[in-house]
C-alpha positions as CSV (number, residue, x, y, z in Angstrom):
1,M,70.8,90.1,-2.9
2,A,69.3,87.0,-4.6
3,L,70.3,86.3,-8.2
4,P,67.6,86.9,-10.8
5,A,65.6,84.1,-12.3
6,R,67.0,82.9,-15.6
7,Q,65.0,83.9,-18.6
8,D,64.3,80.4,-19.7
9,S,62.5,79.6,-16.5
10,G,59.8,81.9,-17.8
11,L,59.9,83.9,-14.5
12,P,60.9,87.5,-14.0
13,G,63.9,88.4,-12.0
14,L,65.5,91.4,-10.2
15,P,65.1,94.0,-13.0
16,A,61.4,93.5,-12.9
17,L,61.3,93.5,-9.1
18,R,63.2,96.8,-9.0
19,E,60.9,98.5,-11.5
20,A,57.8,97.3,-9.8
21,C,59.1,98.6,-6.5
22,R,59.9,101.9,-8.1
23,I,56.3,102.2,-9.4
24,V,54.7,101.6,-6.0
25,G,57.4,103.3,-3.9
26,A,58.7,100.2,-2.2
27,D,62.3,99.5,-1.2
28,P,64.0,96.5,-3.0
29,T,67.2,96.8,-1.0
30,S,68.1,93.4,0.5
31,A,65.2,91.7,-1.3
32,R,65.3,87.9,-0.7
33,L,64.0,85.3,-3.1
34,L,61.6,83.0,-1.2
35,H,60.8,80.6,-3.9
36,Q,60.3,80.1,-7.7
37,R,57.5,77.9,-8.9
38,S,54.6,79.4,-10.9
39,N,55.8,82.8,-9.6
40,A,59.0,84.4,-8.4
41,V,58.3,85.4,-4.8
42,Y,60.4,88.0,-3.0
43,L,60.5,89.3,0.5
44,L,61.0,93.1,0.9
45,P,62.3,93.3,4.5
46,H,62.3,97.1,4.7
47,D,58.6,97.3,3.9
48,D,57.4,94.0,5.4
49,L,55.9,93.1,2.0
50,V,56.0,90.0,-0.2
51,V,56.0,90.5,-4.0
52,R,54.8,87.9,-6.4
53,L,56.1,88.2,-10.0
54,A,54.8,86.4,-13.1
55,P,55.5,86.9,-16.8
56,D,53.5,89.7,-18.4
57,T,51.1,87.7,-20.6
58,P,47.4,88.1,-21.1
59,V,46.7,85.0,-19.0
60,R,48.9,86.1,-16.1
61,R,47.3,89.6,-16.2
62,R,43.9,88.1,-15.9
63,R,44.9,85.8,-13.1
64,A,46.6,88.6,-11.1
65,Q,43.6,90.9,-11.6
66,T,41.2,88.2,-10.4
67,C,43.4,87.4,-7.4
68,V,43.4,91.0,-6.3
69,E,39.6,91.5,-6.8
70,V,38.7,88.2,-5.1
71,T,40.9,88.7,-2.0
72,R,39.7,92.3,-1.6
73,W,36.1,91.1,-1.8
74,L,36.8,88.3,0.7
75,A,38.2,90.8,3.1
76,T,34.8,92.4,3.3
77,Q,33.1,89.2,4.4
78,P,32.1,88.4,8.0
79,E,34.6,85.5,8.4
80,P,38.3,85.9,7.9
81,I,39.4,83.8,4.9
82,A,42.0,85.5,2.7
83,L,44.9,87.8,3.1
84,A,44.1,91.1,1.2
85,P,46.8,92.7,-1.0
86,A,48.6,95.8,0.1
87,P,46.8,99.1,-0.6
88,G,47.2,100.8,-3.9
89,E,46.4,100.1,-7.5
90,Q,47.3,96.5,-8.4
91,P,48.4,94.5,-10.3
92,V,51.5,96.4,-11.3
93,L,53.0,96.0,-14.8
94,A,56.8,96.4,-14.9
95,A,59.6,95.3,-17.2
96,G,57.8,92.4,-18.7
97,A,56.3,91.2,-15.3
98,V,53.0,91.3,-13.6
99,A,53.5,92.1,-9.9
100,T,51.3,92.0,-6.8
101,F,52.3,93.2,-3.4
102,W,51.1,91.6,-0.1
103,P,51.6,92.3,3.6
104,L,54.1,90.0,5.3
105,R,52.3,87.9,7.9
106,P,53.7,85.2,10.2
107,T,53.4,81.5,9.4
108,T,54.5,80.2,12.8
109,P,53.7,78.2,14.7
110,A,53.1,76.1,11.7
111,P,49.4,75.5,10.8
112,S,48.0,72.0,10.7
113,L,45.8,70.5,8.1
114,E,42.9,70.9,10.5
115,D,43.6,74.7,10.5
116,L,43.2,74.7,6.8
117,A,39.6,73.3,7.0
118,V,38.3,76.4,8.8
119,P,38.8,79.1,6.1
120,L,37.8,76.6,3.4
121,R,34.5,75.8,5.1
122,H,33.7,79.6,5.3
123,L,34.8,80.1,1.7
124,H,32.5,77.4,0.4
125,A,29.5,78.8,2.2
126,L,29.8,82.1,0.3
127,P,27.9,83.0,-2.9
128,A,29.8,83.7,-6.0
129,P,31.4,87.2,-6.0
130,P,29.4,90.0,-7.6
131,F,31.9,90.3,-10.5
132,P,33.2,88.0,-13.2
133,V,35.5,85.1,-12.1
134,P,36.9,82.6,-14.5
135,R,35.7,79.0,-14.5
136,Y,38.0,76.2,-13.6
137,Q,39.9,74.9,-16.6
138,P,41.6,71.6,-15.7
139,L,45.3,71.3,-16.6
140,Q,45.5,74.7,-18.4
141,R,48.8,75.5,-16.7
142,L,50.3,72.2,-17.7
143,F,49.4,72.8,-21.4
144,E,50.9,76.3,-21.2
145,A,54.1,74.9,-19.7
146,I,54.4,72.1,-22.3
147,D,53.9,74.6,-25.0
148,L,56.6,76.9,-23.6
149,D,59.0,73.9,-23.2
150,Q,58.7,72.5,-26.7
151,H,59.8,75.8,-28.1
152,R,63.0,75.9,-26.1
153,P,66.3,75.1,-27.8
154,H,66.7,72.2,-25.3
155,P,63.3,71.1,-24.0
156,A,63.2,69.7,-20.4
157,V,60.7,67.0,-21.5
158,D,61.6,64.7,-24.4
159,A,59.1,63.9,-27.2
160,D,58.1,60.5,-25.7
161,D,57.3,61.9,-22.3
162,R,55.6,65.0,-23.8
163,G,53.4,62.7,-25.9
164,W,52.4,60.7,-22.9
165,L,51.7,63.8,-20.8
166,L,49.4,65.3,-23.5
167,D,47.5,62.0,-24.1
168,R,47.0,61.6,-20.3
169,A,46.0,65.2,-19.8
170,H,43.4,65.1,-22.6
171,T,42.0,61.8,-21.2
172,L,41.6,63.4,-17.7
173,V,40.0,66.6,-19.1
174,D,37.5,64.6,-21.0
175,A,36.6,62.6,-17.9
176,F,36.3,65.8,-15.9
177,T,33.7,67.3,-18.3
178,T,31.4,64.3,-17.7
179,T,31.7,64.1,-13.9
180,A,29.1,65.3,-11.5
181,F,30.4,66.8,-8.2
182,P,28.5,66.2,-5.0
183,L,29.4,69.5,-3.3
184,G,28.4,71.6,-6.3
185,E,30.3,74.6,-7.8
186,G,31.3,77.9,-6.2
187,L,34.3,80.1,-5.6
188,V,37.3,77.9,-4.9
189,H,41.0,78.6,-4.0
190,S,42.2,75.6,-6.1
191,D,45.6,75.3,-4.4
192,A,44.6,74.8,-0.8
193,H,47.3,73.4,1.4
194,S,48.8,74.3,4.8
195,E,51.8,76.1,3.2
196,N,49.4,78.6,1.8
197,L,48.3,79.8,5.2
198,V,49.4,82.9,7.2
199,R,48.2,84.2,10.5
200,D,46.4,87.6,10.9
201,P,46.9,89.9,14.0
202,D,43.9,88.3,15.6
203,G,45.3,84.8,15.3
204,H,43.1,83.6,12.4
205,W,44.6,81.6,9.6
206,L,44.2,83.2,6.2
207,L,44.7,81.7,2.8
208,I,47.3,83.2,0.4
209,D,48.3,82.5,-3.2
210,W,44.9,82.9,-4.9
211,D,46.4,82.9,-8.5
212,G,44.2,79.9,-9.4
213,T,41.0,81.1,-7.8
214,C,38.0,80.4,-10.0
215,L,34.5,79.0,-10.1
216,G,34.7,75.2,-9.9
217,P,33.9,72.1,-7.9
218,R,34.4,72.6,-4.2
219,E,36.0,69.2,-4.0
220,L,39.1,70.8,-5.6
221,D,39.9,72.5,-2.3
222,L,39.8,69.1,-0.4
223,L,42.5,67.4,-2.2
224,T,45.0,67.8,0.6
225,G,42.8,65.3,2.5
226,I,43.4,62.4,0.0
227,P,46.3,60.0,-0.4
228,D,48.9,61.3,-2.9
229,H,52.6,61.2,-3.6
230,F,53.4,63.5,-0.7
231,H,52.2,60.9,1.8
232,E,50.6,63.1,4.4
233,P,50.0,61.1,7.6
234,E,46.6,59.4,7.5
235,P,45.5,60.8,11.0
236,D,46.2,64.4,9.8
237,R,44.2,63.9,6.6
238,R,41.3,62.4,8.5
239,R,41.2,65.3,11.0
240,F,41.2,67.8,8.1
241,L,38.2,66.1,6.4
242,T,36.4,65.8,9.8
243,A,36.9,69.5,10.5
244,Y,35.7,70.4,7.1
245,G,32.6,68.2,7.4
246,Y,32.8,66.1,4.3
247,D,34.6,62.8,3.5
248,I,35.8,63.2,-0.1
249,L,37.2,59.6,0.1
250,G,33.6,58.3,0.2
251,W,33.0,59.7,-3.3
252,P,34.3,57.5,-6.2
253,G,35.4,60.4,-8.3
254,W,38.1,61.5,-5.9
255,T,40.8,59.7,-7.9
256,L,40.1,61.8,-11.0
257,L,40.8,65.0,-9.1
258,R,43.9,63.4,-7.5
259,D,45.2,62.5,-11.0
260,I,44.4,66.0,-12.4
261,T,46.1,67.7,-9.5
262,E,49.3,65.6,-9.7
263,L,49.6,66.2,-13.4
264,H,48.9,69.9,-12.9
265,A,51.8,70.1,-10.4
266,L,54.3,69.2,-13.2
267,G,53.8,72.6,-14.9
268,A,55.9,74.6,-12.5
269,Y,58.7,72.1,-12.7
270,I,58.7,72.1,-16.5
271,R,59.1,75.9,-16.4
272,L,62.0,75.7,-13.9
273,A,63.8,72.6,-15.1
274,P,66.3,74.4,-17.4
275,S,67.5,76.8,-14.7
276,K,67.3,74.6,-11.6
277,P,68.8,71.0,-11.7
278,A,66.9,70.0,-8.6
279,A,63.6,70.9,-10.3
280,A,64.7,68.9,-13.4
281,A,65.5,65.8,-11.3
282,E,62.2,66.1,-9.5
283,L,60.3,66.6,-12.7
284,H,61.7,63.4,-14.2
285,H,61.1,61.5,-11.0
286,R,57.5,62.5,-11.0
287,I,56.9,61.7,-14.7
288,R,58.5,58.3,-14.2
289,S,56.3,57.5,-11.2
290,L,53.2,58.5,-13.1
291,R,54.0,56.6,-16.2
292,T,54.8,53.4,-14.2
293,G,51.9,53.8,-11.8
294,D,54.2,53.7,-8.8
295,R,52.0,55.1,-6.0
296,S,54.8,54.4,-3.4
297,A,57.1,57.0,-5.0
298,R,57.4,60.0,-2.8
299,W,57.4,63.5,-4.3
300,H,59.2,66.5,-2.8
301,A,58.6,70.2,-3.2
302,I,61.6,72.1,-4.6
303,P,61.8,75.7,-3.2
């Protein structure tokens, strides 16, 4: 069985997983840790379920509740867009964790960026849900992670880098508040990329990982179609934007959203750095590339 997440990563581990499984009647035997970023995600092979665990905080409770409500509502819409959670009352509060349970669905053969455009196009055509959904707050998770880190005995980010990150973040947030978005606002996923797709029994690609869903500029869901530090091939990005039907690169404001998204991505690595050396190395690589303006530096996702 996988080892529990260390406490200073800010993520729950096996004791919380076992308690959540006990509450819902699932079997944690042979549970396998799939990845740790903003959540600890486990596979339950005996139940064909995936469990997502986050620290039990008011913010994480609200996110999990919104995620469950939004995906269940989307499951009632005419076009398949989102994977709905497993039946039963969710989210589950257990041993200091907020847990949600999801059906295991295949991810092979791997989806393309073009496949991602289809559910996004359907999502953005919908009205706002008939229940409250939070508004997009740029860089909220980065601010949370920096606050967590600076109260650690040995912070992962030194004072100089922390000061630069906060100054840069506030500059971007200020710019965001004065920007007009051509596609308007509506329900967005806000972390749309091909790794967040699974296939339903009818062969449709469905979006997963709705923790960040909110009401915000629809352009937020098109950022996988812009140049960034992951260097997606140009033809793939172009096919994605063509399939969606809007060329975000023709809008001058796209670099603002790129910069916000790249800074936002540091939050998970700040949380993980004390317990995972690879995450710490990637975090400092990313900060260095941002501070020097090195657009050629390639970033890598750490599982």
